[in-house]
N, CA, C and O atoms as CSV, one atom per row, in Angstrom:
chain,resi,resn,atom,element,x,y,z
A,1,MET,N,N,0.824,-1.188,0.000
A,1,MET,CA,C,0.000,0.000,0.000
A,1,MET,C,C,0.869,1.251,0.000
A,1,MET,O,O,1.926,1.309,0.627
A,2,ILE,N,N,0.390,2.223,-0.712
A,2,ILE,CA,C,1.138,3.470,-0.775
A,2,ILE,C,C,0.885,4.302,0.471
A,2,ILE,O,O,1.822,4.898,1.004
A,3,PHE,N,N,-0.370,4.363,0.960
A,3,PHE,CA,C,-0.701,5.151,2.157
A,3,PHE,C,C,-0.769,4.224,3.358
A,3,PHE,O,O,-1.392,3.163,3.310
A,4,ASN,N,N,-0.121,4.638,4.429
A,4,ASN,CA,C,-0.232,3.840,5.644
A,4,ASN,C,C,-1.232,4.496,6.609
A,4,ASN,O,O,-1.678,5.620,6.380
A,5,ASP,N,N,-1.567,3.804,7.656
A,5,ASP,CA,C,-2.604,4.238,8.595
A,5,ASP,C,C,-2.115,5.362,9.508
A,5,ASP,O,O,-2.945,6.087,10.057
A,6,ASN,N,N,-0.825,5.535,9.689
A,6,ASN,CA,C,-0.298,6.561,10.591
A,6,ASN,C,C,-0.624,7.975,10.113
A,6,ASN,O,O,-0.862,8.854,10.942
A,7,GLY,N,N,-0.642,8.216,8.820
A,7,GLY,CA,C,-0.976,9.529,8.283
A,7,GLY,C,C,-2.412,9.914,8.580
A,7,GLY,O,O,-2.691,11.079,8.866
A,8,GLY,N,N,-3.323,8.964,8.518
A,8,GLY,CA,C,-4.733,9.222,8.825
A,8,GLY,C,C,-4.940,9.561,10.283
A,8,GLY,O,O,-5.738,10.436,10.619
A,9,ARG,N,N,-4.217,8.863,11.156
A,9,ARG,CA,C,-4.323,9.163,12.600
A,9,ARG,C,C,-3.786,10.552,12.901
A,9,ARG,O,O,-4.378,11.305,13.675
A,10,PHE,N,N,-2.675,10.878,12.291
A,10,PHE,CA,C,-2.095,12.206,12.511
A,10,PHE,C,C,-3.071,13.291,12.069
A,10,PHE,O,O,-3.252,14.285,12.772
A,11,MET,N,N,-3.695,13.110,10.920
A,11,MET,CA,C,-4.648,14.082,10.402
A,11,MET,C,C,-5.863,14.183,11.312
A,11,MET,O,O,-6.372,15.280,11.543
A,12,ASN,N,N,-6.329,13.065,11.826
A,12,ASN,CA,C,-7.474,13.048,12.727
A,12,ASN,C,C,-7.154,13.803,14.022
A,12,ASN,O,O,-7.965,14.606,14.483
A,13,ILE,N,N,-5.992,13.554,14.606
A,13,ILE,CA,C,-5.570,14.250,15.833
A,13,ILE,C,C,-5.406,15.735,15.554
A,13,ILE,O,O,-5.815,16.572,16.359
A,14,PHE,N,N,-4.811,16.061,14.418
A,14,PHE,CA,C,-4.600,17.450,14.036
A,14,PHE,C,C,-5.938,18.186,13.939
A,14,PHE,O,O,-6.051,19.310,14.428
A,15,LEU,N,N,-6.937,17.587,13.328
A,15,LEU,CA,C,-8.246,18.216,13.184
A,15,LEU,C,C,-8.953,18.375,14.525
A,15,LEU,O,O,-9.656,19.363,14.736
A,16,TRP,N,N,-8.779,17.415,15.436
A,16,TRP,CA,C,-9.388,17.524,16.763
A,16,TRP,C,C,-8.841,18.717,17.536
A,16,TRP,O,O,-9.547,19.276,18.375
A,17,PHE,N,N,-7.603,19.118,17.273
A,17,PHE,CA,C,-7.030,20.296,17.933
A,17,PHE,C,C,-7.292,21.565,17.133
A,17,PHE,O,O,-7.429,22.640,17.717
A,18,LEU,N,N,-7.365,21.464,15.833
A,18,LEU,CA,C,-7.536,22.636,14.981
A,18,LEU,C,C,-8.936,23.244,15.116
A,18,LEU,O,O,-9.062,24.462,15.243
A,19,PHE,N,N,-9.974,22.432,15.091
A,19,PHE,CA,C,-11.329,22.962,15.151
A,19,PHE,C,C,-11.635,23.687,16.466
A,19,PHE,O,O,-12.182,24.788,16.413
A,20,PRO,N,N,-11.316,23.139,17.630
A,20,PRO,CA,C,-11.564,23.903,18.871
A,20,PRO,C,C,-10.762,25.199,18.919
A,20,PRO,O,O,-11.254,26.219,19.403
A,21,LEU,N,N,-9.529,25.162,18.420
A,21,LEU,CA,C,-8.714,26.376,18.409
A,21,LEU,C,C,-9.344,27.432,17.510
A,21,LEU,O,O,-9.409,28.604,17.879
A,22,ALA,N,N,-9.803,27.026,16.345
A,22,ALA,CA,C,-10.456,27.966,15.432
A,22,ALA,C,C,-11.729,28.529,16.070
A,22,ALA,O,O,-12.022,29.715,15.915
A,23,PHE,N,N,-12.477,27.706,16.772
A,23,PHE,CA,C,-13.705,28.156,17.436
A,23,PHE,C,C,-13.388,29.185,18.520
A,23,PHE,O,O,-14.077,30.200,18.623
A,24,VAL,N,N,-12.368,28.941,19.320
A,24,VAL,CA,C,-11.971,29.872,20.386
A,24,VAL,C,C,-11.535,31.208,19.783
A,24,VAL,O,O,-11.900,32.268,20.291
A,25,LEU,N,N,-10.768,31.158,18.719
A,25,LEU,CA,C,-10.323,32.390,18.066
A,25,LEU,C,C,-11.506,33.157,17.483
A,25,LEU,O,O,-11.522,34.387,17.526
A,26,TRP,N,N,-12.489,32.452,16.942
A,26,TRP,CA,C,-13.660,33.103,16.382
A,26,TRP,C,C,-14.468,33.802,17.478
A,26,TRP,O,O,-14.920,34.933,17.299
A,27,ILE,N,N,-14.645,33.121,18.613
A,27,ILE,CA,C,-15.383,33.711,19.748
A,27,ILE,C,C,-14.653,34.950,20.245
A,27,ILE,O,O,-15.289,35.963,20.538
A,28,GLU,N,N,-13.350,34.888,20.341
A,28,GLU,CA,C,-12.565,36.020,20.827
A,28,GLU,C,C,-12.694,37.212,19.883
A,28,GLU,O,O,-12.843,38.345,20.341
A,29,SER,N,N,-12.641,36.976,18.588
A,29,SER,CA,C,-12.777,38.077,17.633
A,29,SER,C,C,-14.190,38.658,17.685
A,29,SER,O,O,-14.364,39.864,17.507
A,30,PHE,N,N,-15.198,37.822,17.926
A,30,PHE,CA,C,-16.570,38.293,18.042
A,30,PHE,C,C,-16.715,39.236,19.241
A,30,PHE,O,O,-17.373,40.271,19.137
A,31,SER,N,N,-16.108,38.885,20.374
A,31,SER,CA,C,-16.209,39.745,21.558
A,31,SER,C,C,-15.446,41.051,21.347
A,31,SER,O,O,-15.860,42.096,21.850
A,32,LYS,N,N,-14.343,41.001,20.614
A,32,LYS,CA,C,-13.614,42.236,20.309
A,32,LYS,C,C,-14.456,43.148,19.428
A,32,LYS,O,O,-14.461,44.365,19.619
A,33,GLN,N,N,-15.159,42.576,18.475
A,33,GLN,CA,C,-16.028,43.372,17.617
A,33,GLN,C,C,-17.143,44.022,18.425
A,33,GLN,O,O,-17.503,45.174,18.182
A,34,LYS,N,N,-17.680,43.292,19.373
A,34,LYS,CA,C,-18.750,43.821,20.217
A,34,LYS,C,C,-18.241,45.017,21.038
A,34,LYS,O,O,-18.928,46.031,21.154
A,35,ARG,N,N,-17.034,44.888,21.606
A,35,ARG,CA,C,-16.442,45.989,22.370
A,35,ARG,C,C,-16.195,47.199,21.475
A,35,ARG,O,O,-16.433,48.335,21.884
A,36,MET,N,N,-15.724,46.960,20.268
A,36,MET,CA,C,-15.462,48.056,19.339
A,36,MET,C,C,-16.757,48.767,18.956
A,36,MET,O,O,-16.780,49.994,18.857
A,37,ARG,N,N,-17.825,48.016,18.740
A,37,ARG,CA,C,-19.116,48.632,18.414
A,37,ARG,C,C,-19.594,49.511,19.559
A,37,ARG,O,O,-20.126,50.597,19.326
A,38,ARG,N,N,-19.408,49.050,20.803
A,38,ARG,CA,C,-19.789,49.843,21.973
A,38,ARG,C,C,-18.991,51.141,22.032
A,38,ARG,O,O,-19.543,52.209,22.295
A,39,ARG,N,N,-17.678,51.038,21.783
A,39,ARG,CA,C,-16.823,52.235,21.800
A,39,ARG,C,C,-17.237,53.217,20.720
A,39,ARG,O,O,-17.290,54.423,20.963
A,40,ILE,N,N,-17.533,52.712,19.528
A,40,ILE,CA,C,-17.941,53.578,18.425
A,40,ILE,C,C,-19.248,54.275,18.757
A,40,ILE,O,O,-19.403,55.464,18.477
A,41,LYS,N,N,-20.193,53.551,19.349
A,41,LYS,CA,C,-21.481,54.143,19.716
A,41,LYS,C,C,-21.280,55.268,20.738
A,41,LYS,O,O,-21.914,56.318,20.640
A,42,THR,N,N,-20.401,55.046,21.714
A,42,THR,CA,C,-20.120,56.068,22.714
A,42,THR,C,C,-19.488,57.291,22.074
A,42,THR,O,O,-19.854,58.421,22.398
A,43,LEU,N,N,-18.542,57.077,21.168
A,43,LEU,CA,C,-17.898,58.203,20.485
A,43,LEU,C,C,-18.892,58.985,19.629
A,43,LEU,O,O,-18.835,60.213,19.581
A,44,GLU,N,N,-19.791,58.290,18.961
A,44,GLU,CA,C,-20.803,58.973,18.151
A,44,GLU,C,C,-21.728,59.808,19.024
A,44,GLU,O,O,-22.093,60.925,18.656
A,45,LYS,N,N,-22.107,59.270,20.182
A,45,LYS,CA,C,-22.968,60.034,21.089
A,45,LYS,C,C,-22.256,61.285,21.573
A,45,LYS,O,O,-22.855,62.359,21.630
A,46,ASN,N,N,-20.983,61.155,21.921
A,46,ASN,CA,C,-20.228,62.316,22.376
A,46,ASN,C,C,-20.123,63.356,21.276
A,46,ASN,O,O,-20.218,64.556,21.536
A,47,ARG,N,N,-19.926,62.898,20.050
A,47,ARG,CA,C,-19.797,63.810,18.929
A,47,ARG,C,C,-21.100,64.552,18.673
A,47,ARG,O,O,-21.078,65.741,18.353
A,48,LYS,N,N,-22.205,63.890,18.804
A,48,LYS,CA,C,-23.506,64.508,18.538
A,48,LYS,C,C,-23.954,65.424,19.680
A,48,LYS,O,O,-24.883,66.212,19.503
A,49,GLY,N,N,-23.332,65.336,20.809
A,49,GLY,CA,C,-23.727,66.168,21.934
A,49,GLY,C,C,-24.893,65.615,22.713
A,49,GLY,O,O,-25.514,66.340,23.491
A,50,GLU,N,N,-25.206,64.347,22.524
A,50,GLU,CA,C,-26.355,63.768,23.217
A,50,GLU,C,C,-26.137,63.709,24.723
A,50,GLU,O,O,-27.090,63.856,25.489
A,51,LYS,N,N,-24.912,63.498,25.156
A,51,LYS,CA,C,-24.673,63.450,26.602
A,51,LYS,C,C,-24.926,64.807,27.230
A,51,LYS,O,O,-25.476,64.895,28.328
A,52,LYS,N,N,-24.524,65.874,26.535
A,52,LYS,CA,C,-24.766,67.223,27.052
A,52,LYS,C,C,-26.256,67.512,27.093
A,52,LYS,O,O,-26.756,68.098,28.054
A,53,MET,N,N,-26.961,67.103,26.058
A,53,MET,CA,C,-28.408,67.303,26.015
A,53,MET,C,C,-29.073,66.511,27.136
A,53,MET,O,O,-30.001,67.002,27.779
A,54,SER,N,N,-28.607,65.299,27.369
A,54,SER,CA,C,-29.156,64.470,28.428
A,54,SER,C,C,-28.955,65.142,29.784
A,54,SER,O,O,-29.867,65.175,30.610
A,55,ARG,N,N,-27.764,65.675,30.004
A,55,ARG,CA,C,-27.474,66.364,31.264
A,55,ARG,C,C,-28.361,67.603,31.421
A,55,ARG,O,O,-28.885,67.873,32.502
A,56,PHE,N,N,-28.519,68.342,30.334
A,56,PHE,CA,C,-29.354,69.531,30.351
A,56,PHE,C,C,-30.812,69.172,30.646
A,56,PHE,O,O,-31.477,69.851,31.428
A,57,LEU,N,N,-31.305,68.103,30.017
A,57,LEU,CA,C,-32.697,67.690,30.228
A,57,LEU,C,C,-32.929,67.175,31.646
A,57,LEU,O,O,-34.045,67.278,32.154
A,58,LYS,N,N,-31.907,66.626,32.296
A,58,LYS,CA,C,-32.068,66.179,33.687
A,58,LYS,C,C,-32.389,67.355,34.596
A,58,LYS,O,O,-33.079,67.195,35.603
A,59,GLU,N,N,-31.890,68.533,34.246
A,59,GLU,CA,C,-32.212,69.732,35.015
A,59,GLU,C,C,-33.663,70.157,34.806
A,59,GLU,O,O,-34.202,70.924,35.604
A,60,MET,N,N,-34.295,69.671,33.748
A,60,MET,CA,C,-35.671,70.028,33.408
A,60,MET,C,C,-36.704,69.093,34.033
A,60,MET,O,O,-37.901,69.280,33.817
A,61,ILE,N,N,-36.277,68.105,34.793
A,61,ILE,CA,C,-37.233,67.169,35.398
A,61,ILE,C,C,-38.210,67.934,36.292
A,61,ILE,O,O,-37.807,68.713,37.156
A,62,GLY,N,N,-39.510,67.691,36.063
A,62,GLY,CA,C,-40.561,68.366,36.824
A,62,GLY,C,C,-41.003,69.684,36.222
A,62,GLY,O,O,-41.906,70.332,36.750
A,63,LYS,N,N,-40.377,70.096,35.118
A,63,LYS,CA,C,-40.727,71.357,34.468
A,63,LYS,C,C,-41.380,71.079,33.117
A,63,LYS,O,O,-41.387,69.946,32.636
A,64,LYS,N,N,-41.935,72.145,32.509
A,64,LYS,CA,C,-42.618,72.021,31.218
A,64,LYS,C,C,-41.883,72.828,30.145
A,64,LYS,O,O,-42.301,73.939,29.821
A,65,PRO,N,N,-40.812,72.296,29.598
A,65,PRO,CA,C,-40.134,73.028,28.529
A,65,PRO,C,C,-40.830,72.807,27.186
A,65,PRO,O,O,-41.636,71.888,27.038
A,66,THR,N,N,-40.514,73.648,26.224
A,66,THR,CA,C,-40.956,73.442,24.836
A,66,THR,C,C,-39.828,72.696,24.140
A,66,THR,O,O,-38.704,73.192,24.054
A,67,ILE,N,N,-40.130,71.511,23.648
A,67,ILE,CA,C,-39.130,70.667,23.004
A,67,ILE,C,C,-39.431,70.619,21.516
A,67,ILE,O,O,-40.513,70.203,21.102
A,68,LYS,N,N,-38.469,71.045,20.719
A,68,LYS,CA,C,-38.630,71.015,19.267
A,68,LYS,C,C,-37.833,69.836,18.732
A,68,LYS,O,O,-36.617,69.751,18.902
A,69,GLY,N,N,-38.552,68.932,18.080
A,69,GLY,CA,C,-37.926,67.770,17.481
A,69,GLY,C,C,-37.767,67.954,15.989
A,69,GLY,O,O,-37.972,69.043,15.453
A,70,GLU,N,N,-37.399,66.874,15.327
A,70,GLU,CA,C,-37.231,66.926,13.877
A,70,GLU,C,C,-38.553,67.207,13.169
A,70,GLU,O,O,-38.594,67.958,12.194
A,71,LEU,N,N,-39.633,66.601,13.663
A,71,LEU,CA,C,-40.912,66.710,12.969
A,71,LEU,C,C,-41.982,67.481,13.723
A,71,LEU,O,O,-42.970,67.898,13.120
A,72,SER,N,N,-41.814,67.678,15.011
A,72,SER,CA,C,-42.896,68.282,15.783
A,72,SER,C,C,-42.347,69.153,16.910
A,72,SER,O,O,-41.151,69.174,17.200
A,73,GLU,N,N,-43.276,69.862,17.523
A,73,GLU,CA,C,-42.960,70.679,18.691
A,73,GLU,C,C,-43.843,70.208,19.837
A,73,GLU,O,O,-45.057,70.082,19.681
A,74,ILE,N,N,-43.235,69.950,20.981
A,74,ILE,CA,C,-43.960,69.413,22.132
A,74,ILE,C,C,-44.028,70.490,23.207
A,74,ILE,O,O,-43.003,70.987,23.673
A,75,THR,N,N,-45.257,70.842,23.596
A,75,THR,CA,C,-45.455,71.836,24.654
A,75,THR,C,C,-46.378,71.253,25.713
A,75,THR,O,O,-47.129,70.314,25.450
A,76,ASP,N,N,-46.314,71.812,26.895
A,76,ASP,CA,C,-47.169,71.434,28.030
A,76,ASP,C,C,-47.002,69.975,28.470
A,76,ASP,O,O,-47.953,69.372,28.968
A,77,TRP,N,N,-45.856,69.425,28.302
A,77,TRP,CA,C,-45.546,68.083,28.798
A,77,TRP,C,C,-44.504,68.217,29.907
A,77,TRP,O,O,-43.521,68.942,29.749
A,78,PHE,N,N,-44.711,67.531,31.015
A,78,PHE,CA,C,-43.723,67.504,32.092
A,78,PHE,C,C,-42.611,66.521,31.743
A,78,PHE,O,O,-42.875,65.438,31.221
A,79,VAL,N,N,-41.385,66.895,32.029
A,79,VAL,CA,C,-40.256,65.971,31.888
A,79,VAL,C,C,-40.227,65.129,33.156
A,79,VAL,O,O,-40.025,65.653,34.252
A,80,MET,N,N,-40.429,63.828,33.005
A,80,MET,CA,C,-40.495,62.933,34.159
A,80,MET,C,C,-39.156,62.286,34.477
A,80,MET,O,O,-38.759,62.198,35.639
A,81,ASP,N,N,-38.461,61.833,33.433
A,81,ASP,CA,C,-37.197,61.119,33.640
A,81,ASP,C,C,-36.358,61.239,32.377
A,81,ASP,O,O,-36.884,61.450,31.285
A,82,VAL,N,N,-35.041,61.103,32.541
A,82,VAL,CA,C,-34.106,61.218,31.424
A,82,VAL,C,C,-32.986,60.211,31.627
A,82,VAL,O,O,-32.476,60.057,32.737
A,83,ASP,N,N,-32.601,59.521,30.549
A,83,ASP,CA,C,-31.373,58.735,30.581
A,83,ASP,C,C,-30.545,59.141,29.366
A,83,ASP,O,O,-30.811,60.181,28.764
A,84,GLU,N,N,-29.559,58.350,28.999
A,84,GLU,CA,C,-28.666,58.740,27.914
A,84,GLU,C,C,-29.345,58.743,26.553
A,84,GLU,O,O,-28.898,59.455,25.654
A,85,ASP,N,N,-30.411,57.971,26.373
A,85,ASP,CA,C,-31.035,57.827,25.068
A,85,ASP,C,C,-32.460,58.368,24.986
A,85,ASP,O,O,-32.905,58.766,23.909
A,86,TRP,N,N,-33.184,58.391,26.108
A,86,TRP,CA,C,-34.611,58.680,26.073
A,86,TRP,C,C,-34.999,59.776,27.070
A,86,TRP,O,O,-34.327,59.986,28.080
A,87,VAL,N,N,-36.102,60.468,26.760
A,87,VAL,CA,C,-36.742,61.416,27.676
A,87,VAL,C,C,-38.167,60.911,27.886
A,87,VAL,O,O,-38.877,60.618,26.924
A,88,LYS,N,N,-38.570,60.815,29.121
A,88,LYS,CA,C,-39.937,60.398,29.447
A,88,LYS,C,C,-40.752,61.647,29.764
A,88,LYS,O,O,-40.426,62.401,30.681
A,89,LEU,N,N,-41.820,61.853,28.989
A,89,LEU,CA,C,-42.680,63.018,29.141
A,89,LEU,C,C,-44.068,62.569,29.570
A,89,LEU,O,O,-44.507,61.473,29.222
A,90,SER,N,N,-44.759,63.421,30.329
A,90,SER,CA,C,-46.080,63.063,30.820
A,90,SER,C,C,-46.964,64.304,30.897
A,90,SER,O,O,-46.487,65.411,31.149
A,91,LYS,N,N,-48.264,64.096,30.672
A,91,LYS,CA,C,-49.244,65.179,30.853
A,91,LYS,C,C,-50.607,64.562,31.113
A,91,LYS,O,O,-50.830,63.379,30.857
A,92,THR,N,N,-51.516,65.383,31.627
A,92,THR,CA,C,-52.898,64.973,31.839
A,92,THR,C,C,-53.738,65.625,30.751
A,92,THR,O,O,-53.707,66.844,30.584
A,93,ASN,N,N,-54.486,64.816,30.013
A,93,ASN,CA,C,-55.290,65.365,28.909
A,93,ASN,C,C,-56.589,65.958,29.431
A,93,ASN,O,O,-56.829,65.971,30.639
A,94,LYS,N,N,-57.423,66.444,28.528
A,94,LYS,CA,C,-58.678,67.118,28.902
A,94,LYS,C,C,-59.665,66.199,29.604
A,94,LYS,O,O,-60.516,66.665,30.361
A,95,LYS,N,N,-59.559,64.893,29.359
A,95,LYS,CA,C,-60.437,63.915,30.002
A,95,LYS,C,C,-59.934,63.493,31.379
A,95,LYS,O,O,-60.574,62.687,32.054
A,96,GLY,N,N,-58.798,64.032,31.795
A,96,GLY,CA,C,-58.243,63.683,33.094
A,96,GLY,C,C,-57.378,62.433,33.083
A,96,GLY,O,O,-56.981,61.935,34.136
A,97,GLN,N,N,-57.086,61.927,31.883
A,97,GLN,CA,C,-56.236,60.736,31.766
A,97,GLN,C,C,-54.770,61.154,31.656
A,97,GLN,O,O,-54.434,62.154,31.021
A,98,LYS,N,N,-53.928,60.375,32.280
A,98,LYS,CA,C,-52.495,60.660,32.230
A,98,LYS,C,C,-51.895,60.018,30.978
A,98,LYS,O,O,-52.063,58.820,30.749
A,99,GLU,N,N,-51.199,60.812,30.176
A,99,GLU,CA,C,-50.518,60.330,28.982
A,99,GLU,C,C,-49.015,60.342,29.226
A,99,GLU,O,O,-48.484,61.248,29.869
A,100,THR,N,N,-48.346,59.338,28.711
A,100,THR,CA,C,-46.898,59.245,28.831
A,100,THR,C,C,-46.317,59.041,27.447
A,100,THR,O,O,-46.859,58.295,26.632
A,101,LYS,N,N,-45.206,59.714,27.195
A,101,LYS,CA,C,-44.562,59.647,25.882
A,101,LYS,C,C,-43.059,59.511,26.099
A,101,LYS,O,O,-42.490,60.137,26.993
A,102,LEU,N,N,-42.425,58.682,25.267
A,102,LEU,CA,C,-40.973,58.572,25.260
A,102,LEU,C,C,-40.449,59.199,23.984
A,102,LEU,O,O,-41.007,58.992,22.906
A,103,MET,N,N,-39.367,59.972,24.108
A,103,MET,CA,C,-38.777,60.624,22.944
A,103,MET,C,C,-37.269,60.392,22.956
A,103,MET,O,O,-36.616,60.531,23.990
A,104,ARG,N,N,-36.733,60.039,21.804
A,104,ARG,CA,C,-35.294,59.817,21.713
A,104,ARG,C,C,-34.567,61.158,21.769
A,104,ARG,O,O,-34.987,62.123,21.130
A,105,ILE,N,N,-33.488,61.215,22.527
A,105,ILE,CA,C,-32.726,62.451,22.667
A,105,ILE,C,C,-32.122,62.871,21.335
A,105,ILE,O,O,-32.013,64.064,21.052
A,106,GLU,N,N,-31.735,61.912,20.527
A,106,GLU,CA,C,-31.116,62.259,19.245
A,106,GLU,C,C,-32.098,62.955,18.294
A,106,GLU,O,O,-31.669,63.587,17.329
A,107,ASP,N,N,-33.410,62.850,18.552
A,107,ASP,CA,C,-34.411,63.512,17.718
A,107,ASP,C,C,-34.693,64.954,18.154
A,107,ASP,O,O,-35.385,65.688,17.449
A,108,ILE,N,N,-34.172,65.357,19.292
A,108,ILE,CA,C,-34.434,66.699,19.823
A,108,ILE,C,C,-33.472,67.692,19.183
A,108,ILE,O,O,-32.260,67.477,19.157
A,109,ARG,N,N,-34.036,68.789,18.664
A,109,ARG,CA,C,-33.225,69.836,18.043
A,109,ARG,C,C,-33.004,71.011,18.985
A,109,ARG,O,O,-31.927,71.606,18.995
A,110,SER,N,N,-34.030,71.352,19.787
A,110,SER,CA,C,-33.854,72.459,20.733
A,110,SER,C,C,-34.833,72.301,21.900
A,110,SER,O,O,-35.870,71.648,21.788
A,111,VAL,N,N,-34.465,72.922,23.019
A,111,VAL,CA,C,-35.289,72.896,24.223
A,111,VAL,C,C,-35.357,74.329,24.746
A,111,VAL,O,O,-34.338,75.012,24.850
A,112,GLU,N,N,-36.574,74.777,25.074
A,112,GLU,CA,C,-36.769,76.139,25.550
A,112,GLU,C,C,-37.640,76.107,26.799
A,112,GLU,O,O,-38.677,75.444,26.823
A,113,LEU,N,N,-37.217,76.819,27.828
A,113,LEU,CA,C,-37.976,76.862,29.074
A,113,LEU,C,C,-38.233,78.308,29.438
A,113,LEU,O,O,-37.299,79.094,29.600
A,114,LEU,N,N,-39.512,78.658,29.567
A,114,LEU,CA,C,-39.899,79.993,30.004
A,114,LEU,C,C,-40.159,79.945,31.500
A,114,LEU,O,O,-41.093,79.282,31.950
A,115,GLU,N,N,-39.345,80.640,32.263
A,115,GLU,CA,C,-39.511,80.649,33.718
A,115,GLU,C,C,-40.183,81.933,34.140
A,115,GLU,O,O,-39.927,83.003,33.586
A,116,ASP,N,N,-41.056,81.810,35.140
A,116,ASP,CA,C,-41.778,82.981,35.658
A,116,ASP,C,C,-40.922,83.743,36.627
A,116,ASP,O,O,-41.357,84.759,37.169
């Protein structure tokens, strides 16, 4: 015979070590990509000024500012809560029902507060 059995065993052992190693390397690269995506998202938020807007809106909690978004203008809504991405707004309608609205900070173009 031209091929002996030792070459097949070597190849089998080699593959048993190669596949787990390749899997571990793939998982590691996947986690690095995830970390990089998180860093990029943070940098984009800093560039857009969303963190500053979020900080500014936290000072507006309990007040009724006029919020101008991309498509609409929101008036007479109380700012209830703010995090890095969202603003929670609330008001009582004419029927006495409480309405709650969430608005993305990135959609806000300007905020105006008239103080007495």
